[in-house]
N, C-alpha and C positions, 0 to 999 in steps of 0.2 A: 640934726638928722635931715637928710635930703633924699628924695626919690625922683627919678626921671623915667618916663615911659613914652613911647612913640604913639602918634596917631597919624592917619594917612588920608583923611577926607576933609575937604573944606565944607563950610555950611551949605554950599550949593551942590555937594555930592561929588565934586571932582577930586581926583587923586592929588595929593600934595605931600610935602614932608613937614610933619608937625612934631612938636615935642611938648609934653606936659610935665611941668616941674613943680614939686612941692618941697618947701623948705621952711621950717620953723613957723608953721601955721599960715603960710601964704602960698596961694596957688597961682601959677603962671602958665599960660599956653602960648607957644610961639609957633608961627607958621612961616616957613622960608626965612627964618631969622627975625621976623617982625612979631612983636607982642600983639596978640589978638584978644587976650583975656587975662585979667589980673584981679585978684580979690583976696582979702583976708578972710579967714574961716571962723571968726569969732561968733557970727550969727548962723553958722551952718550946722545943721543937725546930722546930716547924713549925705554921703556920696551915693548916687544911684546910677547903676549901669543899665541902660535899656537895650536889650538885644533884639533887633528887628530881623527881617529876612535879608541875609547877606551883608548886613552892616549893623552898627550900634551907635549909641550916643551916651554921653556922660552928662548927668544933671546934678545940681546941688539942691537938697531939700533943706529949707530954712527952719529955724527953731520955733517959729510962731504958729505951728500947725497949719501952715498955708496949704491949700489943696494942690494936688499934683500938677494941675495945669499952670500953676504959678511957679513951678520949679525953674531954677536958673540953668539955661543951657550953656555948656562949656565947650564941647567939641564933638565931632563925629569920627568914626573909624570903621574900617573894614574888619572882616573876621580874622584877618592876619594878626590884628592887635588885640583881639578880644580877651585872650588869656592874660596878657600883660595888664590890660586895663582892669580885669577882675581882681588880680592880685593887688593892684594899686588901690582900688576901692576898699578892699578888705583891710589893707594895712592902715590907710588913713582913717577909716571908720573906727578902727580899734583905737587909734590915737585920739580921735574926737571924744571917745567914750572914757578911756582909761589913761590917756596921756602916754601910752607906750606904743612902740613900733613892733609889729610882728615880723618874724622871719619869712622871707618869700619862699614859696614852693617852687623850686627850680624845675621840678618835673612838669609843671604846668606850662613853662615857657617853651615854645615850639621853634625857637631860632637859636642858631649857634652863637654863643657870646663872642667867639673869636672872629668868624668871617661874616656873620649876619645872615647866612643862608637859612632858609626854612629847613627844619629837620624832616627827614623822610618818615613816612608812616611807620609806626611801631618802633621808632628809634628815639633815644634820648641823647645820643652822641652824634657828632658830625662826621660823615664819611671822609670829607675832604681834609679835616683838621686833625684826624687821628694820627698819632705818632707811630708809624709802621715799624720803625726800629725798636721802639719800646715794646710793641706787641710781641715781636719775635724774641726780644730779651726775656720777656715773661714766659714765653713758651720754653725757652732754654732752661729757665729755672724750674719749670714744672716737670721737665723731663727727669730731673733728679738723678737717680742711680742708673737710668736708662741712657744717660749721656755716653757712658763708656761703651755700651753695646753699640750705639749708633756710630761712634767713632771707629769701633772695630769693623763695622760693616763698611764704612768709608775706606778704611785701610785695605780691606779685601778688594775693594774696587780699584784702589790705587795699584795693588799688586797685579790685578787683572789687566790694567792699562800698561803696566810694565811689560807683561808678556806680549801685549799687542805691539809695543814698540820693538820688541825683538824680531818680529816677523819681517819688517822692511829691511832691517840690517842684514838678516840672513839672505833675503832675496837679492840684495845688492851684491853680496859676496858671491852668491851662486851665479848671478848674471855676469859679473866681471871676471870671475876666475874659472868658471866651468863652461857655461853655455856660450859665451862670447868673450873669451879671454882677452884682456887688454895687454898691451906690450909690457913684458916684464912680469906678468902674473905667473904664480906657481902654486901648486897644491902642497899643503903641509903633510908630514908624516907618510909621504910616499903614496898618497891616495891617487887612485885612478879617477878619471872624469866620472865614470859610472858610480863608483863607490862614494865619491864626493856628492854626487846628486842624491844618492840614497841617504847619506848622513845629513845633508842639508834639509831634505824633505822630511826626514824623521824629526829633526830639531824643530822645524816649523810646526809639524803636527803635535809634538810634545808641548811646545809653547802655547798652541791653541787649546789643547786639552787641559793643561794646568790653569790657563786663563779662565776657561769655562767653569772649572772647579771652584776657583775663588769667586767667580761671579755668582754661582749658585749659593755659596756660603754667605755672600753679602746679601743676596735676595732673601734667604731664609731668616737671617738675623734681623734684617730691616723689617720684614713683615711681622715677625714676632714682637719686635719693639714697638712698631706702629700700632699694632692691635692692643698691646697693653697700655700704651699712652692714650689711645682713643678711649679705652675703658675708663682710665683715670679722669680724663677730661669730661667724658659723658656723665660720670657720677658726680663730679664737681658741679656741673651745670644743673643737673637734675636736683641735687641737694639745694642749690641756691634757689631754683624755681620753687621748691617746696617751702622755702623760708621767706620768699617775697611776700609783701603785703598784698591784700586783695586788690587794692587800688592799682598796684603795679601790674598784676596779672590781667586785670580786666581791660587795661589799655592796649593789650596785645591779643591777637587771635590765637585760637588753639593750634591752628596750622603753623603759625609763627613760632610758638614755643616748641612744638614737636620737631620742627625743622632744625631749630638750634640744638636740641638735645641729640638728634640722630644725624641728619645729613651734614650739618656744619662740622660736627666733630669728625665725621668720616672724611670730609673734604680736607681738613687739616691733616689727618692721618695720611691720606693719599699724597699730599704735597710733601710731607716729611719722608714717606717711603720712596717717592720718586725724585722730585726736584731737589728736596732738601738734602738727601743722601748724595745725590749726584753733584751738588754744588762743590763739595770738597774735591772729589776725584776729577771733575771736569776742569776745575781751576788748575789742579796740578798737571793734568794732561795738556792743557792749553799752554802753560808756562814751559813744560818740558819739550813739547813738540816745537814751540816757537824758538826755543834755544837751539835745538838740533837743526832747524831750518836755517836760522841765521848763521850757525857755524858751518853749514854745508855750502850755502850760497846766499849771501845776504841780499843780493839784488833780486833774485827770484823770490826770496822770503818776503820782501816788502810788498810784492804784488799780491801775495796771499793775505798778508796782515792788514794792509791799508783799508780794505773794505769793512773791517771790524768796527772801528770807531764811527764810520758812516752808518752802519746798521744800528749801533747803540744809540746814536743821536736821533735816528728816526723813531726808534721805540720809545725813547724818553719823552718825545713830544706827544705820544699817544697815551701815556700812562694814566694821567688824571681822567681822560675821557674813557679809558678802558675800565677803570674802577666804577665809574658811574653806570656804565652799561651792565656790568655784572651785578651791581646792586639792584638794578631794575629787574634783572633775571631772577634774583633771589626773592624779591617781593612778589613777582608773578608766581613763582613756585610755592611760596607760602600761601597765597590766595587759593591756588589750585587745591592744596591740601586741606584748607579750611572748608572749601565747598564739598570736597569728597567726604570729610569727616561729618559735616552736617547731614549730608544725604544718607550716609550709612546709619548714623545715630537716629535719624528721624524717618527711617524707612517705613515704619508702620503708618505714620502720618502721610507720607508720600503716596503710599498705596491706597490709603483711605480716601484721599481726594483725587485719585487717579492722575497724579501729577508726574508720572514716570517720564513722559516725553519732555515736560518742562525742565525737570531736574537733569535729564540727559543733555538738554540744550544748554543749561546753565554750566554744567561741568565742561561740555565741549567748548563753550565760550572761554572759560578760564584756561582750559588746556590749550586752546588755539592761541590765546594771548601769550602764554608761556612759550609756545612753539615759535610764534612770530619774533619774540624778543631773542630767543635762543638762536633762531635762524639768522637774525640780523647780526648778532655777535659773531656767529661762525662765518657769516659772509665777510665780515670785516677782516677776520683772520685769514680767510681764503684769499683775500686780496693782498694783505700785508705780507704773509709768509712767502708767497712766490716772489714778491718784489725784493724782500730781504735776501732770499736765497739767490736771486739773480745777481744782486750786488756782490755777494760772496763768490758766486760761480764765475763772475767776470774776471776776478783776480786769478782763479784757478786756470781758466782758459788762456789768459795772457801768459801765465807761468808755463803751461804746456807748449804754447807757441814759441816763446823765447827759449825754453829749455830744449825743445826739439831742434831749433836752429843751432844752439850751442853744441848738441851732439853731432850734427852734420858738419859743423866747423871743427870738431875735434877738441873743443875746450871743455867738454863734459862727457863722461862715459855714459853708455846706455843704462848701466846699473845705477849710476848716480841719479839719472833722471827718474828711473823707476822708483828708487828709494824716496826721492823728493816728492814724487807724485803720491806715493802711498802715505807719506807723512802728512801731505796736504789733505788727503782724505781723512786721516785721523784727526787733523785739526778742524776739519769741517763739521765733524760730529759735535764737539763742544760749541761751535758757533751756531749750529742748528738748535742745540739745546738752549743757548742764550736767546735765540729768536722765539722759542716757545715759552721761555721763562716768564716774561711779563704776563702772558695770558693765565698761566697757572698761579702766579703770584697774586694777580688781581682776584681770582676766585678764592684763594686761601685767605687773603687779607680781608675780603668782605666777610667771610665766615668768622675769622678771628675777631673782627670788630663787633659782630653780633654776639659772639660768645662772651667776650670780656665786658661788653656792655651789661649783660646779665650778671656776670660775676662781680662787677664793680658797683652795681646799683645799690644805693643806700636805701634800706627799707623806710617807707614813709611812716611806719609804726615801729620805731626803734625799741630795742630791748633796754631796760633800765641798767645803769652802770652798776648799781648795787641792788639787785632785785630782792624784793621782799617775799618771804614765804610764810608770813604770819597767817594765823587762822582767819578765814573770811566768815564773819558772822551772818552775812546775808543782807545787811542794809545797803541801800544804793541811794546816792544823793547826786543830783545834777545841780551845778552851780554856774549859772549864766552861760550855758552851753550854746555855742553857735557853730554850725557845721554846714559845708556844702561839698558835694562830690566834685564840683567845678568851682573855681574861685569866684566866678561871676554869677553863680546860681546858688545862693544859700538855701539849704533845705530846712534846717532847724535854726530858730532865732530866739535867743533869750530864754532858754529852757531852765526853769527853776522847779525842781521836783525832789521830794524826799520820800523814799519807799522804806518804811521800817522793816525790821527783821520779821519774817514770817507772814508778811502781808501779800495778798494777791491783788495785783494792779492790772486792770484791763485797759488796753489802748484801743481807742475807736476813732473813727474819722473817715473822711473820703479817701479814695485811692490817691496816692501821691502826696498825702498830707505830711508824711514823715514818720509814720509808725515803725516801719521796718528799719529806718535809719537809727532810731533810738536803740533798737535791739543790736544793730551793728556796732554802735558805740559801746554798749555794755559788754559785748563780746570782744571788744577792742580789735575789731577788724579794721577800724579807722580810729583816728584820734581827733578829738574836738579841735576846731580851729581857734576858738575863743572859749574861755571858761574851763571847767574841769569836772570830772566824774569821780566821786569817792565811793569806795567799797569799804565800809567800816570806817576806820580812822586814816586810811591811806588813799592817796590818789591812785586811780586805776593804772596809771603809767608807771607806778613804782613796783607793781607786782611782777613776779616772774611769769613769763608766757605760759609755760606748762602748768604751773601751779594755778594760775588764774583759770585756765580752761578745764582743769580737773575739778574745779569747784562750780562750774557752770554747765548745766545740761540744757540742750536745745533740741527742739523738733521743728524743722523748717517746713514751710508751706509746700515746697517741692521736695518730696521724699527721694533720697538717693540711696540705693543699695548697691554694694559692690558685688562683682561676680564671685560666687562662692556659696557656702551653705548658709542656712538660716542661723545656725549657731555662730558661724564666723561673723555675720553681720551684727548680731547682738553683742558678741564679745569684743567687737572693734573698739568699744568705749573703754574696755578694761581687759586687755589680752590675757592677763594672768588670773582672771576670775574663775572661781570654782564652779562646778556644774550646778550646784545648788543655787548659787547666786544668779546664774543665767535663768534657771527655772523660775526663781522668785521674781525677777524683773519681768519675765514674760507673763506671769500670772497677774502682776500689778497692772500691766498694760492690756489685760484680757486677751492675750495672744496665745497663751499656752494651749488652749483647746483646739484652735484651728491648726497649730503647728504639729501637734501629735497626730492629727488626722491626715497630714500630708503623707505621701508614699514612703518617704524615708525619715519622717519626723524632723528633728532638728538638723539632720544631715541632708535634707533636701536641698538641691542646688536651686538657687533663686533665678539664675540666668542673668544676662547683662541688664543692668538697671532694674533688676527684680521683675522682669516681664513675666515670669512664671507665677507671680502672685497678683491678686487683685489690688486695686488702689487702697481699699480699706486694710487689707492684710499688710501691705507695705507700710502703711501709716502706723499700724500697731507694732510692727517690728522696729520701726524707727523710734517709737515711744519707749519700747523696752530697752533699746540701746541707750537712750537718755537716762532712763531710770537706773540702769546698772551702775552709773557713775555715783549715784546717791549724792547729787550736787546740793550745795547750799542755796544756789539760785537756779531756778528752772525757767526757761523761756519757751513759750509755746507760740509759734507763728502759724496761725490757722491750722492747728494740730488736728482738728476734726473736719477739715474742709472736704476731704475725699471720702467721707463715710456716709453710709445709709443710716436712716433714723435708728434702726435697731442697734447697729454697731456703734453709732454715736452715743447712744444711751449707755452702752457698756463702757465706752471710753470716759464719759462724764463721771460714771461711778468710780472708775479707776483714778481719775484725776482728783476727785474729792478726797480719796485716801492719800494720794500722792502729795498734795499741796500742804498737808498738815505740817506745821513747824518748818516750812520751807518758803523762802521768798519766791514768788511767781510773777512773771510778767507775761501777759497773754494778749495776743492780737486775734480778733475774730470779727469777720464781717457779719456773721450771724449773731446778732447782739444778745439773743436769748441764752447763748452759751456763757455769757459773762455776768449773768444776774447775781451769781453768788460771789463775785469779786468784792473785796473789801472796799475798793474805790475804783472809779473809772476816770481816765484822763482823755478828754476829747481833744484831738490834735487837729488844728485848722490852719492851713498855710504855714506850717512850721512852728506854730506857737501852741501853748496849752490854753485853749479857749475856755474849757470848763473842767472842773475837778470835783468829784464827790461820789457818793454811792449811787446805785441805780435809782433808788427812790428820790434822792435829793435832786438828781439831774432831771428826772421827769417833772418834778415840781417846778423847776426853773423854766421849763418850756422853752429851752434854747435849742442849740444845735443837736444835742443828744436826743431830745424829745422829737425833733423833726426826723432824725434817722430812724427812731423806733417806729414812729407812725408810718413812715414810708415803707418799712419792711412789713408792717402789719397789713397794709393795703396790698402789697405784692402777694402776701400769703393768702389773703382773701380772694384775690383774683385767680391765684393758682388753684 
């Protein structure tokens, strides 16, 4: 086994090109091709990554319990390499302990493995290396049965263009046979010049009218298809967002995800409706008109056609730059939406602190940044488009000059020049479309990359191949669990803990010690990096997602209620619950009394985030929601934190009834609420520092004793 990661700082803190290499128990660091560190790992206990301000360093901790100041320094690195180095330390540390190599977390790596560029914020794929053809191939497959409708719309556009081609031919005949007859011209069927004028005018009007009819049919068909496809794509993306792991969602902003579900899908729809549909008919139009021009007068035709490859060459050189510009615009738009969402969601806090002007300034700054990027992009096109049009117009002007001279010399009829000029104008429309195409394609490609990045993301908490739905008895066992939200910052270390069926375990410790992380692992919002968690006889990773969460009830510290009625919020845990079950859950949570006192009882609307209820009332509704599931395992994360003493007493009485014959894991900063727990686990710096009953831990006079004494002193001062 071998692992190689980069580092980019010399011991003096200067940028360099370094490479850290581990193979078969030997560590080597090379800087600019020269070996600067080499050592066997026989006497090494642990790799330690020290993250400082703006940079970090790698150290080796020896097995002889030497103090940290005697750690062996290996290399230094900037924050660009911090994720790679964290994964490296985690993998090698696991090898040092168990002799096995861990699989790397690819989502932690912030560089493209193909081109080496840093990935843009909120993205896990590279904008430059994305296969654009493959993206549109997938879109074509997603269109499914709508392909035929889209092709029918394109066919209608082709018919519309066919009627457009008829007009120049009729005008040439009218010019050369009626208005200014050439030598030898004659009118068919005994038509007089006036009647011929009327018939030709009527034919031109009819061709125009029929063309507009087919254009309308094409527009209607395309809009209907685009809307349906947009709906399919939007539902696919939203469904995937719902099934992403918490880790994947948290690395993106709310505005980012909202934009992908709404604006990006609309952007793809607009491209298909406009540029996508036109691609077929514009190509046919370009080929047909080019053939007619060459057949009419190949010399003049070359003057019109030659600017086309010049224009395409110019646009090709701008494409990679254009994609980067529109990705920046996408990011700025996402940030603007995130700021707006935060301001609206936290409007009460904003008004409480009188921060309206600051928030207006914050949004104005984000909006101004978006406007500046958009203006710069539009300015670029404002410069490129006239130039490309000028190149194409130069050919048309030369054609008119030389064609006019040929008319004067008698080598071309006036009608022939008019026809040629009209066909040239018909050709200029596809060329102008081609000039606009890269801009629209860049916008659509950016949106597609963002959408398929979400659709292709592999959950960091994968579903088991053969999920288990065996009964969960309630016992929970941690076996050597180590976990960190970031590879280089382990939160839990060597957690060994067994919670028997029906036991109430309290988790206590300082903020940030890892209590909530333990709950997150039991809920399987994350998977342990090292070790495993067992529920009964099975690894937690073997259980079916839905089955697992049906057997676990939880009340979070931050209560969230959906917009709707009180009844709807309680029934969210079990949508098919009977009315009696809802009432029973509310009574167990001591919520029934206040609910029936509301204006509409259980049908009272709680408002967005439950703002029509007090904090204690929201908390009891959330507890009733958890109770309704009748779970085997109950998790309480500060379930009484928002309650006044009287309400807290009611909740404590309800909890005493609730935890009987049910495994309960509870977190509470107010330690008095955990006195009746069977055992307490004191978490300190990611490890279980103390474990025992309330009385046993007080007798030890350790960390728990200090926490209890500190709270008593605070209560006495209060």
